[in-house]
N, C-alpha and C positions, 0 to 999 in steps of 0.2 A: 414599692415601699421597702426600704432596707430591712428585711425581716429580722436577721440575726440580732442586730443591736437594738432595733426598735423595741422588740418585745422583751428584752432582758429587763428584769425589774431593777429599778434604781432606788437607792435610799432617798427619801424625800425630806426636804426641810419643812414641808407643809405641816408636818405633825408636831412641830415645836422642837427646837434644838435641844431642849432639856430632857427629851425622852431617852429612856435607857435602852430602848430596843433597836437602836440603829435606824430608826425612822422607817415605818412600814410603807410600802408602796401603795398608792391608791389605784394603780392600774391593774393590779392583780396579775396572776400568772398568765392569764390569757389576755393580757392587755394589748397595747397596740391601738392604732387609731380606729381601724374599722370596727373592732369589737365594741368600742365605746361609743360609736357614733350615735347609737340610739339614745345615749344619755347626755350627749355633749351640748347642753345648752349653757350659755355663758352665765356666770354668776350675776353679771350686771343686769341680765334680763329681768331678774326678780326685783329690780329696783334697789338692790343693795349695791353700793359701789364696791368694786373689787378691792380697792386699796385697804380700807380698814380691816377687811376680812383677813387679808394676808398678814397685815401687821399683827392682828390679834393672834392668829394661829402661830405666828412666829414667836411672839413673846411669851404667851402663857403656855406653860407645859401642860400636856394633856393629863398626865398624872403627876402629882407633885413628886417628881423624882429628885433625889438628893443632887445638889449642884455638881459634885465631883464627877458624877456619871457622864457629864457632858464633855469632860476633858479628852478621854480617849477618842471620842467621836471625831473631834476636829482634827486629830492627828492623821487620820486617813486622808490621802491626798484628795480624793474626789468629794469627801464630806466637806473638807475645808473649802473646796471650790464652790460647792453649793452654798455654803454659809456666806462666803464672800459675795456671791451673786445676790443673796438676799439683802445683805448690808448695802450693797450698791443700789439695789432697788429702793430701799428705804431712804437712802440719801437722795436719790433722784426725786422721790416723792415728798421730800421735805418733812419726813416723819422723824425728826431728830431724836425725840425722847425714846422712841422705840429702838432706834439704832443704838443709842447709848446703852439701853438696858440689855440689848442682845449682846453688845460687845462685852459688857461687864460679865454677863453670864457665861459667854464662851471664852472669856479671857483673851480676846484678840486686841492687838494694839492698833493705834491709828494707822501706823505706817503700812501695815499689811493691807488695809483696805485701800488706802491711798494708792499703794503700789499696784494693786490689782486693777485699779481704775486709771492707771497712768494714761496720759494723752495717747500714747502710741497704741494702747490696747483698748481705747475707749469703745471701739466698735468690734472688738475681738471677743474672746471667750467670755469675759465678764459680762459685757452687755448682752451677748447672745444668750448666755445662761440666764441672765435676769429676765429677758423677755420670754425665754422658753419656760422659765419657772412660772411666770405670770400665766402663760397660756396653759401650763399644766394644771394650775389650780382651776383655771377656767374649765378645762376639759373634764376634770374629774368631778365637777359639780353636776350631779345628774339632773336631768330635766325630762321633758316629754320625748316621745319618740319623734324627734324633730327630723323632717326629711332633709333639712339642710343645716347640719351642725356648723358652728362657727369654724371657718377654715383654719383660723390661727390655732384654735384648740387642737385640731387634728394634726396639723403639720407640726405644731409646737411640741407635741408629745414626742414626735419622732426626733426632732432636733435635740431635745434635751437628753434623750437617752444616748444619742450619738456623741454629742459634744461634751456635755457637762460630766458625764461619767464614762470614761474610756472603757472601764470594765464593768461587767455585771457584778452586783453584790454577791458575795459567796453565799452558798447555802440556799440560794433561791433558784427555782427551776426556770428554764426559758419558756418558750411559748407552748401552751397546750392548745394548739389550734384544732387538732383532730377531735371532732365531737363524737364520732360514731362509736368506735370500739377503742377507747383510749388505753394507753399503757398505764397499768395500775399505779406504779410508783409515781408517775408524773401527775396523775390525777390527785393522788392523796397528798403529794407534797405541797399542794396549794394550802394545806392546813399548817404549813410551817410557820407562817408569820404570826407569832403569838404575843399575847399580852400576858399580864400577870394572872395566873390561873385563879388566884383567890378573888380576883375582881369580877369574874364572870357573873356570879350570882347577883352582884351589885348592879352591873350593867343591865342585866335582864330585868331585875325587879324595878330598876329605875325606869326603863322603857315601859314596863307593864304599868307602873304607877301613872306615867304620863298618858298612856293610851286610855287607861280606865278613867282618868279625870278629864279627858277631852270631851268635847261636845258630843251629844248622842249621834248627830249625823255623821261625824267622823269616826266615832268609836268602832262602829261595826266594820268599816272598811279597814281601819288600821289594825283591828284585831286579827286580820288575816296574816299579819307578820309573825304572830306568836309561834306558829308551828314551824315554818321553815327556819326561823332564827334559833329556836330551841334545838332543832336537829343539828344544825351546823355548829352551834356553839358546843353542843355535847360531843360531836364527832371531833371537833378541834381539840377539846380536852383529852379525849381518848387517844387521839393520834399523837399528842405530845406527852403521852404517858403520865398524865396527872390523874391516875385512876380514882383516887379518893374524891378529888374535887368533882370529877365527872359523875361519880356515883351520887354525891350529895346534890349536885345540880339537877340530876335526873329526878331524884326523890322529891326534890322541892317543887319542881315546876311541871312534872308530867301530868299532874292532875288538872292543870289549867287548859290542856289541849281539848279540841272539839272531840266529841264522842266518836265521830267517824274515822278518827286516826288511830283508834285503839290497836288495830292489828299491826299497823306500821310501828307503833311504839313498842309493841311486844318484841318485834324483830330487833328494834334499836336497843332495848334493854339488855339483849343478849350480847351486844357488842361492847365488851368492857376492856379489851386489850387491842393494841395497835395491830397485832397479827390477825385478829378476827376480821379486820376491815379489808384485808387483801382479797379474800375470796368471796366477799359478800356482794351478790349482784344488786340487791336493792340499794345497798350503800353506794355502789358505783353509779347507779342510775341517778341517785339523788345528787351525787357530786357533779355528774357531767351534764345533766339536762337542767337548764335553769328553771327554778320554780317560778311559775308565772302568777303574778298578782295583778288584778285589775283594780286600779284605784283612781278616784277623781283627782283632778289637779289640785284642788284646795286641800284635800287631806294630805296629798303628797308634800305640798309646800310646808304644811304644818310639821310633818315628820322631819323634813330636811332641816328646818329651822331648829327644831328641838335637838337633833343630833349634833348640829354644828355648835349650838350654844353650849351643850354639855361636853363638847370635845369627845364625844363617845366614839372614838375611832374604830374600836373592835367591831361594834355593830355596824357602823357605816361601811366598813370593808366588806362585811358579809353581804350587806344589801347590794353593794357595787358588784361583787363578784359572782354571787350565787343566785341572785334573784333577778327576774326580768320584770320590771314594773311597767305594765301597760297602762299609760295614763290617758284618761279621756276627759274631755271638757263637758261640764254639766253637773247635774245634781249628784251627790254621792248616793250610792245604792243603800237600800235598807238591809237590815240583818236578814230578813226573809229572802230578799232577792239574792243576796250573796250565798246564803245557805243552799239555795236551790242549785247553784252553779258549781260550787267548789266540791272538794272531796277526792279528787283524783291524785295519783302519785306525784304528778308534776304541776299541781295547781290547776288553774283554768287554762283554756286554750287562748292563745293570743288572738286578738280580733282579726289580725291579718290572715290567720290560718283558715278562716271561714269566708274569705272574700271571693275566691275564684269562682268562675261561672260553672254551674253544674247543669248538664242537660238532663233534667229529671223526667221529661215527658216520655211517652211510650212510642215505640216504633209503629209504623203503619202496618196493619195486618195485610197479608197478601190477599188479593181478590180470589175467592174460591167460589166457583159456580156450584150451587147445590144441584146435583143431577136430578132430572125429573123422574126417572124410573123409580127412584127411591120413594118418591111421594106416592106413586101409584100403588106400590106394595102396601104402604101404611095408609090404607084408605082414608083415615081421618084427616090427613093433611091434604088440602087442595094445593094446586100448583104454587100460588104465590105466598103461601103461609110463611115459610122460613124467611122469605125476602122481606115480608112486611115486618117480621119480628126483628130482623137484624138491626134496624135503626134503634130499637129499644135498647139493645146491648150497647150501641154506640154512645147513647146519651149518658151511660153510666160507666161503661168499661172502656174498651179501647176505641179510639175514634178512627175507624178504618177509612172513612170517607176523606176527611181533611187531615193534612199533616199537623200534628201538635206543634205549636210554636216553640215549646220548650224541649222538643225531642231532639236527640242527636241526629246528625245526618245518617241516612239509611246505611251507608257504607263506611261509617266511621270505624267500626271494627268488622272484620270478615265474619259473617255468620253462615252456618251450614245451609245448603240448599234444602228445600222441602222435598221429601220423598213422597211417592204416591201414598204410602201407608200413613204418612203424616197428614196428608190432605184428607184422607178418609177419617182420620181421628178428629181433625178440625171440624168436619161436617157433623160427626157424632156430637162433638162439643156444642156446636150451634144448636142442634136439636135439643140437647139437654138444657141449654140455656133458656129455651122458650118455656121450659117447665119449671124454671127456677123460682123459688119463693122470694118475694121481695121482703127483706127483713126490716125491722125497725123496732122502736120501743114497745109498740103494741103487738108486734109479730115476731116473737123470739124463736130461734131455731130449736129443733129437738136436738138432743145430744145422745149419741150412741157411744157407750164407753166399752172399749175392748180391754178387758182385764187379763193380764198374763198371770195365770194361776200356777202355783208350784214352780215359780221361776227361780229354782235354787241356783241356777247358773248366774243369776244376777243380771237383770235387764239394764243395759247401759245406753241403748240408742233405739229409736223407732223411726220409720218413715212409711208413708203411704203414697201409692201412685196417684197421679193427678186424677185418673178416672176412678179412683177408690176401689180398684179390683184386687190389689195386692198389698200386704203389709209385711215389712221386714223388721226384724228385731236383731240388734247387736247385743252380744252377751259377754259377761266377764270371763266365761270359759273359752273365749276366743272363737266362738262360732258365730255365724250369721244364719238366721233362720228366716225363710220366706214362706208366708201363708197365702193361700188364695181365699178371699173372703166372699167370693161369688160361688155359685154351684159349679162353675167351670174349674176342673182340676188342673194342677200344674203338670205339664208333660215335657219331657225333653226330646230332642231330635234323635231320630234313629241312628244306628251305627252306620259307618261308611258303606259296608257291603250291602245293607238293605237299601240305602239311599240310591245306589246305582241302578236298582231295579225300577225306580219310580219313573213314570212318564212325565218328563219335565213340562210338557205343553198343556197338561190338563188344568182345568180352571181351579180345582181345589188342591193344587200342589202344596200350598202352605199347610193344609190340614194333613195331607198324606205323609209329609215328612215327620210328623210327630209320632212318637212311639206310645201307643195306648198302654202298653205293659208298665210304663213308668209313671202312670197317672197317680197323683197323690195330692193331699191338701197341703202338705208341708215338705219343703226341701231344706236340707241343712248344708251350708257351705263351709268347708274346712279349709284353712290356709293360714290364718293369722296365728301369731304366737303370743298374743296378749289380749287383754280385754278390748272389745270393739266399741269405740266411743262415738262413732259417727256413721250414719248410713244415709244414702240418697239414691233414689231411682232416677234414671234418665227419663226425659219427657216422653220418649217413644216406648218406654217400658221394656226395652231390649236389654238394658244394662242396669247394674246396681253397683254403687260405689260403697266401700266401707273403709273406715280409717281406724287405726288401732294404736295401742300402747307400744307395739313393736316398731313404731316409726314409719310404717308403710301405709300407703293407700292402695287398696286393691279394686280392680274393675272385674266384675263377674258378669258372665253372659247368662241371661234368663232364658236362653234357648237350650243351652246345654247344661246349665247350672254348674259351670266350672269357672275357675279363675283365668282370666285372659292376660292381665298385666298386673305386676306389682310396681307401684311408683315409689321410688326411694329418693328422698331428698331431705326429709326431716330427719334429724338425728335423735329426736326425743319423741315422746308420745304425741300422736296427732289427735287433737280433741274433737275436730269437726271437719266435715267435708260436705260440699253441696254442688250439684250440677247446675249449670246455667239454664235459665228457662228455655233456651233454644237448643240445649244439648251441646255436645262436642267439648265445650269448655267446662272445667270445674275448679273449685277453689278449696284449699285445705288450710287449717290453722292449727298450731300446736304449741308445745311447751318451749320451743326455741324462739318464741316471741315474734315469729314472722308468719305471714300468710303467703301461700304460694298459689299462683294461677297456673293451671295445666290445661293441655288439650289431650283428648284421649289417645291421639296417635303420636304423641311425643313423649319420650320417656324422661325428659328433663323439664323443669318448670319453665313457662314462658315469661312469667313475671314473679318477682319476689317483693312483697309489700312489707318493708321493714320500718319500724318507728314506735311500735308499742314497747312499753317498759316491762311488761310481764306477759304471761301466757296469753295466746289468742284462743279464747274459749269457744267462740261461735262465729260462723261466717255465713253471709247471705248475699246472693246476687240481686241487684236491682232488676225490676221487671224488664228493663230494656237491655239488660246484659252488658251495659257499658261501664257499670260501677259495681264495686264489691264493698259490702259493709262488714267490719270485723268488730267484735266485742271482746274486751280483754280483762284480765285480772288487774290491770293497772287502773281500772275503773273509768276507762274512756272508751268511746266508740269512734272508730275512724271510717271515713268513706274514701275509697281508693279509685282512681281512674284506671280502668283496664288498659286503655290505649297507651299511656305512658308510665304507669306505675306510680304516679304522684298521689300524695295524700291531699284530698281536696276539702275534707271537713274533719274537725275534731270536736266531739261532743263530750263535755264534762258535766257531771251533776250526780251520777250514781255514787253511792257510798260503799259499794261492795263490788266484787268481780261480776262482770256481765255474762249472763248465761243464755239469753235469747234475744233474737232480733227478728223483725219482719217489716217488709215494706208494704205500704198501702197499694191497692191494685192500680191506682192512678199514678203511682210513682212519686207523688209529692211529699209523702210523709214517711217517717220511720218510727217504729215503736221498739223500745228496748226494755228488757227486764233483767234484774240482777238479784244478788243474794240479799239486798236490803229490802226486798219485798215490794219495791216501787216499780211501776211501769211508767217510763217517761216517753213523751211524744215529741218528735222533732220535725221542724219544717226544713226540708233539705235545701230548697232554693235560697232561703234567707240564712240558713245556718243557725236557727234559733230553737230553743226549747219552747214548746207551745202548750205543754200540758203535763200533768203529773197525776197518775191514778194510784191512790193509796187504798189498800184493803187487804192484800195478801199479807200473811204473817211469816212467810218463809220464802226461800228462793223461787223466783219465777222462771220455770224451765222451758216454757213454751208459749209462743204468741202467734196468733193468726188473725188476719182480717177476713171477713166474709168476702164472697166473690165480687160483690159490688162495693165493698168497703164501708157498709153502713155500721157494721158491728166488729168490735175487736174482742177476741176471746183470749183469755190468759189462763194458763194452767200452772200449778205451783206444787212445791213439796208439802204445802200445808193441806194436801188432799182436796183441794177445791178447783173447780173451773168457774171463772167469773166472766160475765159478758158485759161489755162497756159500750156506751153509745158513742160511736166514733164520729158520726155526723155532727153531733152537738159539740164534741170536743174540738172539732176543727173549724166550726163556723165562727163568724166574726172574730178572726184572729187580728191582733194588732201587730201587723208586720210593717209598720211605717219605717221610714229611714232612720228615725231617731232610735227606735228600739234596736234596730239592727246594729246601729253604730255603737251603742253603749252597753247593750245587753241588759237594759232595764226591763226585765220580763215580769209581768204580773200574772202569776198563776192563780186560777180561782182557788179560794181558800178550801173549798169543800169538793172533793171528787166524788162524794157519795151520790150526788144527783146524776152522775154519769153512769153509775153502776146499775145495770138492768137486772142482774140476777146472779146469785151465788149458788153453786151446786156442789154438795159435799159427796165424796165417795166414802165408803166405809173405812178403808185404811189403805188407799192406793194413791201414792204421789202421782201427779199427772206429768208424764214425760213428753207427750206429743199431742198436738192438736191439728185437725185438718178439716177444711170445709169441702164437702163434695160439690160437684158441679151444680147441684140443686140446692145448695146451702144447708145441708144437714151437717151438724158438727160430729166428727169422729174424734174421740179422745182415747188415749192409750196410756197404760202404766202397769207396773207389776204390783200385785197385792203383797203388802208386807205385814205379816201377822204381828200383832203387838207383842 
């Protein structure tokens, strides 16, 4: 595709020759055929014949501009050419009156037209321009995401830019094809094509009136347009330095926006000058990522017809350029269904984004024989006991006998080999499992709360080992503190000189290398130079990760209690880090809006997961370690594939930054918590929201499923721990194809029946939750005196 000319914006006659602004292009700065293909459904498909549409849009000026304004337009050579092409087309279509009217208005004489259509040139520029113009009108009429756009439309756009206008219109920028980190001036210059600033309020209130008077079934869907249009129209006014108009536009309409956009509007209200827009990240994101709206075809046709009748080009251009309308066939969604899904910085996720296959099943557990001599020592267990108990775990947890059909191939990503110590740990785990309490609505777990008293350093992160023997706290004074919560004290390895004296062959060599003199309940790790926001123990309890405001992630040895590696890759604070359930890999997320995947033995990241529009606040590995979930301040949750770094799911619906994530033990579901106090439940396979738990009144900082997934515990800044019935929440889900296709989700009205219990602390926000192997809940937080 001839890139240079094709994407240059050309003045269009489609806007009416009587317009004073030189004819705005409908293809936008990032025009070109492929960009528009999602919208290129021909006008005639809607049953309106294209001819009258073109005739009307040619004759009737969009705004009643004084006639003289048209004179200078025609004088430019390519404007004149376009005009002649239109007249030619009108003549061919036998629309005499329209042709006469246009000629009178543009003050063109018969000869000029006749000349341009002289026999010699009949199939030359004139005819080509005419057919191209027709196709351009076709191509710019938006429609569904048609997989096969009319080919004339696509190619026509290219020809017209090449032939009818030799040069690009001055003052308009070429293609803005780069979507990732765009050049600021290029991005902003899309706001160049302006209408009359005084008319903006009229346009907006006209549309508002139309939407508010439309039928109930369409009103909820079309109301989604208010917010993105409001923002773009405001930014357009600011960019073109109409400060007073911008201010009055903001004052007049900002109260109409949904309550969950308040924070964004606050940022917006501080942008009052063109210069402010250059350095503002939120602004740039809004400009470069298309705001996604999901609308049914009927509502969309209604909107399109209204804008075309009203000749409301300013709004139509914004819809074309800055919004991505994901059209679905079927019933329009209700206000409640829409409210559940919207609220993120870039609107909803496109349905395409959640279509790819995700292997959410668990990997096969390695076969480990439980040694017999162990049972003899613990007289109570006869030989076959653990083996009989093992299947019980299978029915609920990991299916170690059969391969899970939804599981990824065992070798899809390389995982570390099991060491002997890991096998011993697995055996311990199995024994603990046999003593695990089966939880349920009638059998709730006990909660043991670890309160950090006098934590003047400011507790910012907590983690507990899988076997619940150690607790680590990250603090704002840049230290990491590790406590032993069992009678066993923490000891570090002896000095090198002493180690050389030890008999390496003795059975208790691992005990002998420990230095009894260093035994204590608490170890403090120094090394970071800023508050520590994330902490994570490795599954084998040999290492601890911490991430900090200083931009580094540090790996600490729990044998020597020293720092082994500092991983530098983030340039800004790192808000969270987490080890893979298999060890070796870990993930970190930070203020630079990306998550990074690392391996402990590489000092540079293996994968960089980029796509969020704001800070990545929390990160979690899927139980099978093939996927990573990230929650961000852009109010979306994304699921990334570790193998290739692709984003395979985007979940929208939270109304505030996301601060907690957890996967269900079977890998099928994800629970997310945010500053809006809601906990949302997602079906990963279908990419659907399946539940909403309302009850918390403040940020949800921590979420955990019980070991068998019957109960979800949530901890919040409102000083409560709440227990929810996960089995009931996930049973009889409607995940049929229709729901998946359109996102018509029906959440139960009342999440109170899922709430099993609420437990208040005196004045301690809950920072971390953990289920022990026997299903006791451990909670942690720092006491904050009132």
